[in-house]
PDB file of N, CA, C and O in Angstrom:
ATOM      1  N   MET A   1      82.721  90.905  96.090  1.00  0.00           N
ATOM      2  CA  MET A   1      81.857  92.058  96.003  1.00  0.00           C
ATOM      3  C   MET A   1      80.433  91.732  96.437  1.00  0.00           C
ATOM      4  O   MET A   1      79.726  92.599  96.951  1.00  0.00           O
ATOM      5  N   ALA A   2      80.012  90.492  96.234  1.00  0.00           N
ATOM      6  CA  ALA A   2      78.647  90.132  96.631  1.00  0.00           C
ATOM      7  C   ALA A   2      78.457  90.320  98.134  1.00  0.00           C
ATOM      8  O   ALA A   2      77.420  90.819  98.570  1.00  0.00           O
ATOM      9  N   ALA A   3      79.446  89.926  98.923  1.00  0.00           N
ATOM     10  CA  ALA A   3      79.336  90.071 100.376  1.00  0.00           C
ATOM     11  C   ALA A   3      79.351  91.540 100.784  1.00  0.00           C
ATOM     12  O   ALA A   3      78.579  91.948 101.651  1.00  0.00           O
ATOM     13  N   ILE A   4      80.219  92.337 100.169  1.00  0.00           N
ATOM     14  CA  ILE A   4      80.265  93.768 100.470  1.00  0.00           C
ATOM     15  C   ILE A   4      78.933  94.413 100.106  1.00  0.00           C
ATOM     16  O   ILE A   4      78.390  95.204 100.878  1.00  0.00           O
ATOM     17  N   ASN A   5      78.409  94.078  98.934  1.00  0.00           N
ATOM     18  CA  ASN A   5      77.113  94.629  98.522  1.00  0.00           C
ATOM     19  C   ASN A   5      76.020  94.277  99.518  1.00  0.00           C
ATOM     20  O   ASN A   5      75.176  95.117  99.829  1.00  0.00           O
ATOM     21  N   ALA A   6      76.022  93.048 100.024  1.00  0.00           N
ATOM     22  CA  ALA A   6      74.997  92.627 100.985  1.00  0.00           C
ATOM     23  C   ALA A   6      75.123  93.403 102.298  1.00  0.00           C
ATOM     24  O   ALA A   6      74.114  93.800 102.881  1.00  0.00           O
ATOM     25  N   ILE A   7      76.349  93.619 102.763  1.00  0.00           N
ATOM     26  CA  ILE A   7      76.563  94.365 104.001  1.00  0.00           C
ATOM     27  C   ILE A   7      76.125  95.816 103.824  1.00  0.00           C
ATOM     28  O   ILE A   7      75.479  96.383 104.705  1.00  0.00           O
ATOM     29  N   VAL A   8      76.472  96.413 102.699  1.00  0.00           N
ATOM     30  CA  VAL A   8      76.074  97.795 102.431  1.00  0.00           C
ATOM     31  C   VAL A   8      74.557  97.888 102.263  1.00  0.00           C
ATOM     32  O   VAL A   8      73.945  98.839 102.749  1.00  0.00           O
ATOM     33  N   ALA A   9      73.950  96.928 101.593  1.00  0.00           N
ATOM     34  CA  ALA A   9      72.494  96.936 101.419  1.00  0.00           C
ATOM     35  C   ALA A   9      71.786  96.909 102.768  1.00  0.00           C
ATOM     36  O   ALA A   9      70.762  97.566 102.950  1.00  0.00           O
ATOM     37  N   GLU A  10      72.325  96.159 103.697  1.00  0.00           N
ATOM     38  CA  GLU A  10      71.746  96.105 105.039  1.00  0.00           C
ATOM     39  C   GLU A  10      71.820  97.482 105.706  1.00  0.00           C
ATOM     40  O   GLU A  10      70.861  97.916 106.345  1.00  0.00           O
ATOM     41  N   ALA A  11      72.955  98.164 105.557  1.00  0.00           N
ATOM     42  CA  ALA A  11      73.114  99.511 106.132  1.00  0.00           C
ATOM     43  C   ALA A  11      72.139 100.491 105.483  1.00  0.00           C
ATOM     44  O   ALA A  11      71.546 101.325 106.167  1.00  0.00           O
ATOM     45  N   ILE A  12      71.974 100.392 104.184  1.00  0.00           N
ATOM     46  CA  ILE A  12      71.043 101.266 103.471  1.00  0.00           C
ATOM     47  C   ILE A  12      69.616 101.017 103.949  1.00  0.00           C
ATOM     48  O   ILE A  12      68.838 101.957 104.111  1.00  0.00           O
ATOM     49  N   GLY A  13      69.276  99.753 104.172  1.00  0.00           N
ATOM     50  CA  GLY A  13      67.928  99.392 104.594  1.00  0.00           C
ATOM     51  C   GLY A  13      67.549  99.910 105.965  1.00  0.00           C
ATOM     52  O   GLY A  13      66.363 100.013 106.277  1.00  0.00           O
ATOM     53  N   ARG A  14      68.536 100.241 106.797  1.00  0.00           N
ATOM     54  CA  ARG A  14      68.248 100.771 108.130  1.00  0.00           C
ATOM     55  C   ARG A  14      67.937 102.262 108.113  1.00  0.00           C
ATOM     56  O   ARG A  14      67.502 102.802 109.130  1.00  0.00           O
ATOM     57  N   ARG A  15      68.143 102.932 107.007  1.00  0.00           N
ATOM     58  CA  ARG A  15      67.961 104.381 106.926  1.00  0.00           C
ATOM     59  C   ARG A  15      66.719 104.726 106.108  1.00  0.00           C
ATOM     60  O   ARG A  15      66.191 103.887 105.379  1.00  0.00           O
ATOM     61  N   ALA A  16      66.273 105.938 106.233  1.00  0.00           N
ATOM     62  CA  ALA A  16      65.146 106.420 105.423  1.00  0.00           C
ATOM     63  C   ALA A  16      65.570 106.482 103.959  1.00  0.00           C
ATOM     64  O   ALA A  16      66.754 106.649 103.668  1.00  0.00           O
ATOM     65  N   PRO A  17      64.627 106.351 103.041  1.00  0.00           N
ATOM     66  CA  PRO A  17      64.966 106.436 101.621  1.00  0.00           C
ATOM     67  C   PRO A  17      65.714 107.730 101.304  1.00  0.00           C
ATOM     68  O   PRO A  17      65.418 108.789 101.857  1.00  0.00           O
ATOM     69  N   GLU A  18      66.671 107.622 100.417  1.00  0.00           N
ATOM     70  CA  GLU A  18      67.470 108.759  99.939  1.00  0.00           C
ATOM     71  C   GLU A  18      68.446 109.318 100.976  1.00  0.00           C
ATOM     72  O   GLU A  18      69.049 110.367 100.746  1.00  0.00           O
ATOM     73  N   GLN A  19      68.613 108.632 102.121  1.00  0.00           N
ATOM     74  CA  GLN A  19      69.543 109.115 103.136  1.00  0.00           C
ATOM     75  C   GLN A  19      70.908 108.453 103.052  1.00  0.00           C
ATOM     76  O   GLN A  19      71.839 108.858 103.748  1.00  0.00           O
ATOM     77  N   VAL A  20      71.035 107.436 102.204  1.00  0.00           N
ATOM     78  CA  VAL A  20      72.311 106.746 102.008  1.00  0.00           C
ATOM     79  C   VAL A  20      72.491 106.495 100.520  1.00  0.00           C
ATOM     80  O   VAL A  20      71.562 106.078  99.829  1.00  0.00           O
ATOM     81  N   ILE A  21      73.692 106.753 100.041  1.00  0.00           N
ATOM     82  CA  ILE A  21      74.029 106.456  98.652  1.00  0.00           C
ATOM     83  C   ILE A  21      75.188 105.470  98.650  1.00  0.00           C
ATOM     84  O   ILE A  21      76.140 105.619  99.416  1.00  0.00           O
ATOM     85  N   TRP A  22      75.106 104.467  97.789  1.00  0.00           N
ATOM     86  CA  TRP A  22      76.191 103.511  97.547  1.00  0.00           C
ATOM     87  C   TRP A  22      76.607 103.677  96.102  1.00  0.00           C
ATOM     88  O   TRP A  22      75.823 103.422  95.187  1.00  0.00           O
ATOM     89  N   SER A  23      77.832 104.101  95.898  1.00  0.00           N
ATOM     90  CA  SER A  23      78.380 104.239  94.551  1.00  0.00           C
ATOM     91  C   SER A  23      79.478 103.208  94.404  1.00  0.00           C
ATOM     92  O   SER A  23      80.571 103.389  94.939  1.00  0.00           O
ATOM     93  N   SER A  24      79.210 102.140  93.692  1.00  0.00           N
ATOM     94  CA  SER A  24      80.177 101.054  93.537  1.00  0.00           C
ATOM     95  C   SER A  24      81.191 101.402  92.467  1.00  0.00           C
ATOM     96  O   SER A  24      80.856 101.956  91.420  1.00  0.00           O
ATOM     97  N   GLY A  25      82.437 101.064  92.753  1.00  0.00           N
ATOM     98  CA  GLY A  25      83.503 101.302  91.792  1.00  0.00           C
ATOM     99  C   GLY A  25      84.095 100.013  91.271  1.00  0.00           C
ATOM    100  O   GLY A  25      85.247 100.004  90.837  1.00  0.00           O
ATOM    101  N   GLY A  26      83.353  98.930  91.298  1.00  0.00           N
ATOM    102  CA  GLY A  26      83.872  97.650  90.810  1.00  0.00           C
ATOM    103  C   GLY A  26      84.472  96.834  91.932  1.00  0.00           C
ATOM    104  O   GLY A  26      83.910  95.814  92.330  1.00  0.00           O
ATOM    105  N   ASP A  27      85.615  97.275  92.450  1.00  0.00           N
ATOM    106  CA  ASP A  27      86.238  96.547  93.556  1.00  0.00           C
ATOM    107  C   ASP A  27      86.112  97.319  94.867  1.00  0.00           C
ATOM    108  O   ASP A  27      86.865  97.079  95.811  1.00  0.00           O
ATOM    109  N   GLY A  28      85.174  98.230  94.918  1.00  0.00           N
ATOM    110  CA  GLY A  28      84.938  99.018  96.125  1.00  0.00           C
ATOM    111  C   GLY A  28      83.917 100.089  95.828  1.00  0.00           C
ATOM    112  O   GLY A  28      83.217 100.029  94.816  1.00  0.00           O
ATOM    113  N   GLY A  29      83.831 101.048  96.690  1.00  0.00           N
ATOM    114  CA  GLY A  29      82.881 102.109  96.437  1.00  0.00           C
ATOM    115  C   GLY A  29      82.806 103.092  97.581  1.00  0.00           C
ATOM    116  O   GLY A  29      83.598 103.036  98.522  1.00  0.00           O
ATOM    117  N   HIS A  30      81.852 103.988  97.491  1.00  0.00           N
ATOM    118  CA  HIS A  30      81.613 105.016  98.492  1.00  0.00           C
ATOM    119  C   HIS A  30      80.226 104.825  99.081  1.00  0.00           C
ATOM    120  O   HIS A  30      79.259 104.582  98.358  1.00  0.00           O
ATOM    121  N   VAL A  31      80.137 104.938 100.394  1.00  0.00           N
ATOM    122  CA  VAL A  31      78.845 104.963 101.079  1.00  0.00           C
ATOM    123  C   VAL A  31      78.722 106.351 101.679  1.00  0.00           C
ATOM    124  O   VAL A  31      79.594 106.792 102.427  1.00  0.00           O
ATOM    125  N   ILE A  32      77.643 107.034 101.351  1.00  0.00           N
ATOM    126  CA  ILE A  32      77.473 108.411 101.802  1.00  0.00           C
ATOM    127  C   ILE A  32      76.179 108.508 102.596  1.00  0.00           C
ATOM    128  O   ILE A  32      75.105 108.162 102.104  1.00  0.00           O
ATOM    129  N   PHE A  33      76.298 108.986 103.839  1.00  0.00           N
ATOM    130  CA  PHE A  33      75.154 109.187 104.726  1.00  0.00           C
ATOM    131  C   PHE A  33      74.808 110.671 104.713  1.00  0.00           C
ATOM    132  O   PHE A  33      75.692 111.507 104.900  1.00  0.00           O
ATOM    133  N   PHE A  34      73.536 111.016 104.496  1.00  0.00           N
ATOM    134  CA  PHE A  34      73.137 112.410 104.354  1.00  0.00           C
ATOM    135  C   PHE A  34      72.402 113.017 105.539  1.00  0.00           C
ATOM    136  O   PHE A  34      72.191 114.230 105.545  1.00  0.00           O
ATOM    137  N   ASP A  35      72.013 112.269 106.510  1.00  0.00           N
ATOM    138  CA  ASP A  35      71.239 112.863 107.594  1.00  0.00           C
ATOM    139  C   ASP A  35      72.131 113.236 108.774  1.00  0.00           C
ATOM    140  O   ASP A  35      73.339 113.000 108.752  1.00  0.00           O
ATOM    141  N   GLU A  36      71.527 113.814 109.793  1.00  0.00           N
ATOM    142  CA  GLU A  36      72.285 114.332 110.923  1.00  0.00           C
ATOM    143  C   GLU A  36      72.798 113.242 111.875  1.00  0.00           C
ATOM    144  O   GLU A  36      73.832 113.428 112.516  1.00  0.00           O
ATOM    145  N   ASP A  37      72.100 112.123 111.976  1.00  0.00           N
ATOM    146  CA  ASP A  37      72.485 111.088 112.942  1.00  0.00           C
ATOM    147  C   ASP A  37      73.115 109.880 112.255  1.00  0.00           C
ATOM    148  O   ASP A  37      72.698 108.743 112.476  1.00  0.00           O
ATOM    149  N   TRP A  38      74.100 110.129 111.438  1.00  0.00           N
ATOM    150  CA  TRP A  38      74.750 109.105 110.621  1.00  0.00           C
ATOM    151  C   TRP A  38      75.815 108.307 111.362  1.00  0.00           C
ATOM    152  O   TRP A  38      76.166 107.213 110.920  1.00  0.00           O
ATOM    153  N   GLN A  39      76.344 108.819 112.482  1.00  0.00           N
ATOM    154  CA  GLN A  39      77.529 108.235 113.100  1.00  0.00           C
ATOM    155  C   GLN A  39      77.373 106.779 113.515  1.00  0.00           C
ATOM    156  O   GLN A  39      78.252 105.963 113.239  1.00  0.00           O
ATOM    157  N   VAL A  40      76.280 106.445 114.167  1.00  0.00           N
ATOM    158  CA  VAL A  40      76.086 105.070 114.642  1.00  0.00           C
ATOM    159  C   VAL A  40      76.058 104.097 113.467  1.00  0.00           C
ATOM    160  O   VAL A  40      76.703 103.050 113.512  1.00  0.00           O
ATOM    161  N   ASP A  41      75.317 104.436 112.424  1.00  0.00           N
ATOM    162  CA  ASP A  41      75.242 103.538 111.274  1.00  0.00           C
ATOM    163  C   ASP A  41      76.559 103.453 110.522  1.00  0.00           C
ATOM    164  O   ASP A  41      76.899 102.390 110.002  1.00  0.00           O
ATOM    165  N   ALA A  42      77.307 104.545 110.451  1.00  0.00           N
ATOM    166  CA  ALA A  42      78.603 104.515 109.773  1.00  0.00           C
ATOM    167  C   ALA A  42      79.584 103.625 110.531  1.00  0.00           C
ATOM    168  O   ALA A  42      80.301 102.838 109.913  1.00  0.00           O
ATOM    169  N   VAL A  43      79.628 103.733 111.839  1.00  0.00           N
ATOM    170  CA  VAL A  43      80.523 102.895 112.640  1.00  0.00           C
ATOM    171  C   VAL A  43      80.102 101.432 112.547  1.00  0.00           C
ATOM    172  O   VAL A  43      80.951 100.549 112.426  1.00  0.00           O
ATOM    173  N   GLU A  44      78.797 101.171 112.604  1.00  0.00           N
ATOM    174  CA  GLU A  44      78.297  99.798 112.468  1.00  0.00           C
ATOM    175  C   GLU A  44      78.688  99.213 111.114  1.00  0.00           C
ATOM    176  O   GLU A  44      79.105  98.058 111.032  1.00  0.00           O
ATOM    177  N   LEU A  45      78.556 100.001 110.062  1.00  0.00           N
ATOM    178  CA  LEU A  45      78.935  99.540 108.725  1.00  0.00           C
ATOM    179  C   LEU A  45      80.427  99.210 108.665  1.00  0.00           C
ATOM    180  O   LEU A  45      80.810  98.162 108.147  1.00  0.00           O
ATOM    181  N   MET A  46      81.257 100.088 109.185  1.00  0.00           N
ATOM    182  CA  MET A  46      82.702  99.815 109.177  1.00  0.00           C
ATOM    183  C   MET A  46      83.035  98.564 109.981  1.00  0.00           C
ATOM    184  O   MET A  46      83.873  97.761 109.571  1.00  0.00           O
ATOM    185  N   ALA A  47      82.382  98.403 111.118  1.00  0.00           N
ATOM    186  CA  ALA A  47      82.624  97.209 111.946  1.00  0.00           C
ATOM    187  C   ALA A  47      82.224  95.939 111.205  1.00  0.00           C
ATOM    188  O   ALA A  47      82.951  94.947 111.237  1.00  0.00           O
ATOM    189  N   ARG A  48      81.064  95.965 110.535  1.00  0.00           N
ATOM    190  CA  ARG A  48      80.618  94.793 109.778  1.00  0.00           C
ATOM    191  C   ARG A  48      81.578  94.467 108.634  1.00  0.00           C
ATOM    192  O   ARG A  48      81.919  93.304 108.419  1.00  0.00           O
ATOM    193  N   LEU A  49      82.012  95.493 107.901  1.00  0.00           N
ATOM    194  CA  LEU A  49      82.941  95.271 106.793  1.00  0.00           C
ATOM    195  C   LEU A  49      84.274  94.725 107.290  1.00  0.00           C
ATOM    196  O   LEU A  49      84.817  93.788 106.705  1.00  0.00           O
ATOM    197  N   CYS A  50      84.800  95.298 108.357  1.00  0.00           N
ATOM    198  CA  CYS A  50      86.081  94.823 108.896  1.00  0.00           C
ATOM    199  C   CYS A  50      85.957  93.411 109.463  1.00  0.00           C
ATOM    200  O   CYS A  50      86.867  92.597 109.302  1.00  0.00           O
ATOM    201  N   GLY A  51      84.840  93.113 110.124  1.00  0.00           N
ATOM    202  CA  GLY A  51      84.621  91.760 110.632  1.00  0.00           C
ATOM    203  C   GLY A  51      84.543  90.742 109.512  1.00  0.00           C
ATOM    204  O   GLY A  51      85.097  89.648 109.621  1.00  0.00           O
ATOM    205  N   TRP A  52      83.858  91.097 108.437  1.00  0.00           N
ATOM    206  CA  TRP A  52      83.777  90.211 107.269  1.00  0.00           C
ATOM    207  C   TRP A  52      85.172  89.970 106.693  1.00  0.00           C
ATOM    208  O   TRP A  52      85.534  88.831 106.400  1.00  0.00           O
ATOM    209  N   ALA A  53      85.950  91.030 106.532  1.00  0.00           N
ATOM    210  CA  ALA A  53      87.296  90.892 105.965  1.00  0.00           C
ATOM    211  C   ALA A  53      88.171  90.001 106.841  1.00  0.00           C
ATOM    212  O   ALA A  53      88.914  89.162 106.331  1.00  0.00           O
ATOM    213  N   ARG A  54      88.084  90.179 108.151  1.00  0.00           N
ATOM    214  CA  ARG A  54      88.867  89.320 109.054  1.00  0.00           C
ATOM    215  C   ARG A  54      88.460  87.857 108.918  1.00  0.00           C
ATOM    216  O   ARG A  54      89.311  86.971 108.839  1.00  0.00           O
ATOM    217  N   SER A  55      87.154  87.614 108.892  1.00  0.00           N
ATOM    218  CA  SER A  55      86.690  86.225 108.814  1.00  0.00           C
ATOM    219  C   SER A  55      87.076  85.575 107.483  1.00  0.00           C
ATOM    220  O   SER A  55      87.293  84.365 107.423  1.00  0.00           O
ATOM    221  N   GLU A  56      87.161  86.365 106.432  1.00  0.00           N
ATOM    222  CA  GLU A  56      87.549  85.846 105.116  1.00  0.00           C
ATOM    223  C   GLU A  56      89.063  85.892 104.889  1.00  0.00           C
ATOM    224  O   GLU A  56      89.562  85.404 103.875  1.00  0.00           O
ATOM    225  N   ARG A  57      89.782  86.481 105.843  1.00  0.00           N
ATOM    226  CA  ARG A  57      91.241  86.617 105.760  1.00  0.00           C
ATOM    227  C   ARG A  57      91.688  87.351 104.497  1.00  0.00           C
ATOM    228  O   ARG A  57      92.594  86.917 103.784  1.00  0.00           O
ATOM    229  N   ILE A  58      91.022  88.471 104.249  1.00  0.00           N
ATOM    230  CA  ILE A  58      91.400  89.312 103.119  1.00  0.00           C
ATOM    231  C   ILE A  58      91.672  90.732 103.613  1.00  0.00           C
ATOM    232  O   ILE A  58      91.170  91.150 104.656  1.00  0.00           O
ATOM    233  N   MET A  59      92.467  91.454 102.851  1.00  0.00           N
ATOM    234  CA  MET A  59      92.775  92.838 103.178  1.00  0.00           C
ATOM    235  C   MET A  59      91.618  93.726 102.704  1.00  0.00           C
ATOM    236  O   MET A  59      91.080  93.535 101.614  1.00  0.00           O
ATOM    237  N   LEU A  60      91.257  94.677 103.523  1.00  0.00           N
ATOM    238  CA  LEU A  60      90.190  95.606 103.183  1.00  0.00           C
ATOM    239  C   LEU A  60      90.613  96.983 103.666  1.00  0.00           C
ATOM    240  O   LEU A  60      91.024  97.143 104.815  1.00  0.00           O
ATOM    241  N   ARG A  61      90.515  97.963 102.805  1.00  0.00           N
ATOM    242  CA  ARG A  61      90.827  99.339 103.183  1.00  0.00           C
ATOM    243  C   ARG A  61      89.506 100.083 103.351  1.00  0.00           C
ATOM    244  O   ARG A  61      88.684 100.125 102.436  1.00  0.00           O
ATOM    245  N   VAL A  62      89.314 100.665 104.526  1.00  0.00           N
ATOM    246  CA  VAL A  62      88.126 101.457 104.808  1.00  0.00           C
ATOM    247  C   VAL A  62      88.607 102.847 105.206  1.00  0.00           C
ATOM    248  O   VAL A  62      89.419 102.988 106.120  1.00  0.00           O
ATOM    249  N   THR A  63      88.112 103.863 104.527  1.00  0.00           N
ATOM    250  CA  THR A  63      88.453 105.243 104.867  1.00  0.00           C
ATOM    251  C   THR A  63      87.172 105.994 105.170  1.00  0.00           C
ATOM    252  O   THR A  63      86.081 105.561 104.800  1.00  0.00           O
ATOM    253  N   GLY A  64      87.312 107.101 105.834  1.00  0.00           N
ATOM    254  CA  GLY A  64      86.154 107.912 106.138  1.00  0.00           C
ATOM    255  C   GLY A  64      86.461 109.383 105.958  1.00  0.00           C
ATOM    256  O   GLY A  64      87.615 109.806 106.027  1.00  0.00           O
ATOM    257  N   HIS A  65      85.432 110.143 105.729  1.00  0.00           N
ATOM    258  CA  HIS A  65      85.578 111.584 105.539  1.00  0.00           C
ATOM    259  C   HIS A  65      84.256 112.245 105.905  1.00  0.00           C
ATOM    260  O   HIS A  65      83.186 111.739 105.565  1.00  0.00           O
ATOM    261  N   VAL A  66      84.330 113.349 106.582  1.00  0.00           N
ATOM    262  CA  VAL A  66      83.139 114.132 106.893  1.00  0.00           C
ATOM    263  C   VAL A  66      83.288 115.453 106.156  1.00  0.00           C
ATOM    264  O   VAL A  66      84.297 116.142 106.307  1.00  0.00           O
ATOM    265  N   GLY A  67      82.308 115.798 105.375  1.00  0.00           N
ATOM    266  CA  GLY A  67      82.377 117.052 104.648  1.00  0.00           C
ATOM    267  C   GLY A  67      81.256 117.157 103.638  1.00  0.00           C
ATOM    268  O   GLY A  67      80.329 116.346 103.624  1.00  0.00           O
ATOM    269  N   GLN A  68      81.354 118.149 102.810  1.00  0.00           N
ATOM    270  CA  GLN A  68      80.319 118.447 101.836  1.00  0.00           C
ATOM    271  C   GLN A  68      80.549 117.703 100.524  1.00  0.00           C
ATOM    272  O   GLN A  68      81.686 117.530 100.084  1.00  0.00           O
ATOM    273  N   VAL A  69      79.470 117.274  99.916  1.00  0.00           N
ATOM    274  CA  VAL A  69      79.493 116.724  98.569  1.00  0.00           C
ATOM    275  C   VAL A  69      78.312 117.322  97.812  1.00  0.00           C
ATOM    276  O   VAL A  69      77.379 117.865  98.403  1.00  0.00           O
ATOM    277  N   THR A  70      78.380 117.211  96.518  1.00  0.00           N
ATOM    278  CA  THR A  70      77.292 117.634  95.654  1.00  0.00           C
ATOM    279  C   THR A  70      76.721 116.382  95.016  1.00  0.00           C
ATOM    280  O   THR A  70      77.465 115.450  94.713  1.00  0.00           O
ATOM    281  N   THR A  71      75.417 116.347  94.807  1.00  0.00           N
ATOM    282  CA  THR A  71      74.815 115.193  94.143  1.00  0.00           C
ATOM    283  C   THR A  71      74.211 115.621  92.819  1.00  0.00           C
ATOM    284  O   THR A  71      73.789 116.763  92.636  1.00  0.00           O
ATOM    285  N   LEU A  72      74.187 114.657  91.897  1.00  0.00           N
ATOM    286  CA  LEU A  72      73.560 114.862  90.601  1.00  0.00           C
ATOM    287  C   LEU A  72      73.134 113.511  90.068  1.00  0.00           C
ATOM    288  O   LEU A  72      73.638 112.483  90.520  1.00  0.00           O
ATOM    289  N   PRO A  73      72.212 113.493  89.113  1.00  0.00           N
ATOM    290  CA  PRO A  73      71.794 112.217  88.533  1.00  0.00           C
ATOM    291  C   PRO A  73      72.947 111.597  87.748  1.00  0.00           C
ATOM    292  O   PRO A  73      73.551 112.258  86.903  1.00  0.00           O
ATOM    293  N   GLY A  74      73.251 110.336  88.024  1.00  0.00           N
ATOM    294  CA  GLY A  74      74.301 109.631  87.300  1.00  0.00           C
ATOM    295  C   GLY A  74      73.797 109.112  85.964  1.00  0.00           C
ATOM    296  O   GLY A  74      72.616 109.244  85.640  1.00  0.00           O
ATOM    297  N   ALA A  75      74.691 108.525  85.200  1.00  0.00           N
ATOM    298  CA  ALA A  75      74.344 108.012  83.878  1.00  0.00           C
ATOM    299  C   ALA A  75      73.261 106.941  83.940  1.00  0.00           C
ATOM    300  O   ALA A  75      72.490 106.784  82.994  1.00  0.00           O
ATOM    301  N   ASP A  76      73.197 106.201  85.050  1.00  0.00           N
ATOM    302  CA  ASP A  76      72.207 105.145  85.184  1.00  0.00           C
ATOM    303  C   ASP A  76      70.947 105.612  85.910  1.00  0.00           C
ATOM    304  O   ASP A  76      70.070 104.803  86.215  1.00  0.00           O
ATOM    305  N   GLY A  77      70.855 106.914  86.187  1.00  0.00           N
ATOM    306  CA  GLY A  77      69.683 107.454  86.850  1.00  0.00           C
ATOM    307  C   GLY A  77      69.770 107.493  88.363  1.00  0.00           C
ATOM    308  O   GLY A  77      68.956 108.152  89.009  1.00  0.00           O
ATOM    309  N   ARG A  78      70.745 106.797  88.942  1.00  0.00           N
ATOM    310  CA  ARG A  78      70.903 106.836  90.393  1.00  0.00           C
ATOM    311  C   ARG A  78      71.612 108.125  90.801  1.00  0.00           C
ATOM    312  O   ARG A  78      72.299 108.751  89.994  1.00  0.00           O
ATOM    313  N   THR A  79      71.436 108.510  92.055  1.00  0.00           N
ATOM    314  CA  THR A  79      72.110 109.692  92.568  1.00  0.00           C
ATOM    315  C   THR A  79      73.600 109.416  92.688  1.00  0.00           C
ATOM    316  O   THR A  79      74.012 108.380  93.209  1.00  0.00           O
ATOM    317  N   GLN A  80      74.398 110.350  92.202  1.00  0.00           N
ATOM    318  CA  GLN A  80      75.853 110.235  92.240  1.00  0.00           C
ATOM    319  C   GLN A  80      76.398 111.399  93.049  1.00  0.00           C
ATOM    320  O   GLN A  80      75.961 112.535  92.867  1.00  0.00           O
ATOM    321  N   ALA A  81      77.338 111.136  93.931  1.00  0.00           N
ATOM    322  CA  ALA A  81      77.997 112.189  94.707  1.00  0.00           C
ATOM    323  C   ALA A  81      79.286 112.584  93.991  1.00  0.00           C
ATOM    324  O   ALA A  81      80.046 111.733  93.529  1.00  0.00           O
ATOM    325  N   VAL A  82      79.512 113.887  93.912  1.00  0.00           N
ATOM    326  CA  VAL A  82      80.696 114.405  93.250  1.00  0.00           C
ATOM    327  C   VAL A  82      81.305 115.514  94.091  1.00  0.00           C
ATOM    328  O   VAL A  82      80.657 116.063  94.982  1.00  0.00           O
ATOM    329  N   GLY A  83      82.530 115.828  93.803  1.00  0.00           N
ATOM    330  CA  GLY A  83      83.212 116.919  94.481  1.00  0.00           C
ATOM    331  C   GLY A  83      84.552 116.475  95.013  1.00  0.00           C
ATOM    332  O   GLY A  83      84.841 115.279  95.061  1.00  0.00           O
ATOM    333  N   PRO A  84      85.372 117.427  95.414  1.00  0.00           N
ATOM    334  CA  PRO A  84      86.724 117.095  95.872  1.00  0.00           C
ATOM    335  C   PRO A  84      86.741 116.189  97.103  1.00  0.00           C
ATOM    336  O   PRO A  84      87.692 115.431  97.297  1.00  0.00           O
ATOM    337  N   GLY A  85      85.705 116.258  97.932  1.00  0.00           N
ATOM    338  CA  GLY A  85      85.662 115.417  99.135  1.00  0.00           C
ATOM    339  C   GLY A  85      85.641 113.940  98.829  1.00  0.00           C
ATOM    340  O   GLY A  85      86.151 113.146  99.619  1.00  0.00           O
ATOM    341  N   ILE A  86      85.061 113.541  97.697  1.00  0.00           N
ATOM    342  CA  ILE A  86      84.979 112.122  97.326  1.00  0.00           C
ATOM    343  C   ILE A  86      86.384 111.567  97.089  1.00  0.00           C
ATOM    344  O   ILE A  86      86.749 110.543  97.668  1.00  0.00           O
ATOM    345  N   ASN A  87      87.151 112.215  96.265  1.00  0.00           N
ATOM    346  CA  ASN A  87      88.499 111.731  95.980  1.00  0.00           C
ATOM    347  C   ASN A  87      89.444 111.898  97.162  1.00  0.00           C
ATOM    348  O   ASN A  87      90.330 111.068  97.369  1.00  0.00           O
ATOM    349  N   PHE A  88      89.265 112.958  97.938  1.00  0.00           N
ATOM    350  CA  PHE A  88      90.093 113.181  99.123  1.00  0.00           C
ATOM    351  C   PHE A  88      89.878 112.073 100.144  1.00  0.00           C
ATOM    352  O   PHE A  88      90.827 111.642 100.799  1.00  0.00           O
ATOM    353  N   ALA A  89      88.636 111.605 100.286  1.00  0.00           N
ATOM    354  CA  ALA A  89      88.320 110.581 101.286  1.00  0.00           C
ATOM    355  C   ALA A  89      89.065 109.282 101.027  1.00  0.00           C
ATOM    356  O   ALA A  89      89.509 108.620 101.965  1.00  0.00           O
ATOM    357  N   GLY A  90      89.204 108.916  99.760  1.00  0.00           N
ATOM    358  CA  GLY A  90      89.843 107.647  99.430  1.00  0.00           C
ATOM    359  C   GLY A  90      91.340 107.749  99.345  1.00  0.00           C
ATOM    360  O   GLY A  90      92.012 106.754  99.073  1.00  0.00           O
TER     361      GLY A  90
END
């Protein structure tokens, strides 16, 4: 998870504040891009994650979904994305 977190943190750092959300689920999570020009960064993120998995010789499942989500403050104060699109994507 440390390596995945580092790769996702790098993707988040390339975007404006509040334009990317990372919701970790322990052994994975959701990365949500909110602006109009998200495609390049999303593809770059998937490529980095898949390259890392190949180099480490581990299985990694990456899914994607384009659609609407709703956000609300999570229990820890961070923004949380909710809605049917989140579960459908995975």
